[in-house]
C-alpha positions, 0 to 999 in steps of 0.5 A: 318167530313170524307173526301170522295174523290168525283169525279167531275160530268158531266152536264147530270143528275147531281143530279143522279150522285151525289146521286150515288157517295154518295150511292157507298161511303156507299156501299164501307164502306167509309160512315157508319150509323150515319156519317154526310154528309157535308153541302149543301154548302160544297157539292155544292162546292165539286161537283161544282154544285148549292145547288138545285142540291145537294138538289135533290141528297139528296132527291134521297138518302132519297127516298132510305132510305139511309139518314135522316135529322135532324134540330137544332144546331147538325142537318144535313144530316146523313147516316142511315141503310136502313129499310127492311120494308120500302124497301120491301114496296117500292119494292112491290109498284114498282112490283105492278106497273109493274104488272099493266102495264103488263110488265110481262105476267101472265104466268111469274107472275104465274111461279115466284110465284109458284117457290118462294112459293114452296121454302118458303114452303120447308124452312118453314117446315124445319125451323118453330118455335112454334111461327110461328105455332101459328101465322099460326093457328090463321090466319087459324082460321080466314079463317075457318069462311065461312061468310068471304067476298072475300075481307076479305079472300084475306087479310087473304090469303096474311097474311097467305103466308107472315107468311109462308115466315117469317117462313123460318127463311131467312130474304132475302127470307122473304124480296123478298117474301113480295114484291111478295106476296104484289104485286101479290096476291092482284091483282090476288087473289081478282079477282080469289077469286070471282070464287074460292071455300072458302072450297077448299082454306081452305082445301089447307091451312089446309093441307099446315100448317099440312105439315109445322107442321110435317116438311114434306118439299116435302109435303108442296111444293106439296100442295103449287104447288096445290094451286098456280096452282088452283089460276092461273086457277081461275084467268084465268077463271075470266079474260075470264069472264071479257073479255066476259062481255066487248065484250057483 
């Protein structure tokens, strides 16, 4: 078992301080994936705190997907490599809450989405693979069905934009964009899609995919700009209609 030089902690937020020290040891490389942490009792003695405080610290780390527990004779608490999907879902959930509580203005939301989506469109046009094209074509085929409900079109739209992010070939961009798409699009699009034209959305997606297929980076970014601004206008109209309905 590795000897990690943990520091004593003060009485304020003990579990957080302990979790932060273990997290820092992971980031610095002192602790690596599959390393076994000392037992609760040993950690409690090292930090001079109670076992419940250690358990709370370990819960914090587990919530960050940094440790896992295993039972049995060879069990214990082990360091694990963070799972990108789980972390992305956590980031999306947090972003959704912040959007819901209006921590950002809608102008900020639209601007963020616009700039990130345009970057994704350019990168996707430059880096897309045949598999990416097949997936995007399949999603677009679904959207060609004019009988889709607003909810179904919204789900398909989210999938389409996530596939574009994945087509960038940049895992960091895909990770960040998945949180933006999952958090911002359902909240904005479902309202906006009730005021949108299915035909307009499909046409924009068709032209966007054609630009990606042809590897026309600036054309892809231009069509993405057109769509995000179109959806922003539809959302604005939807919010105005909602406010007017509440006032009447």
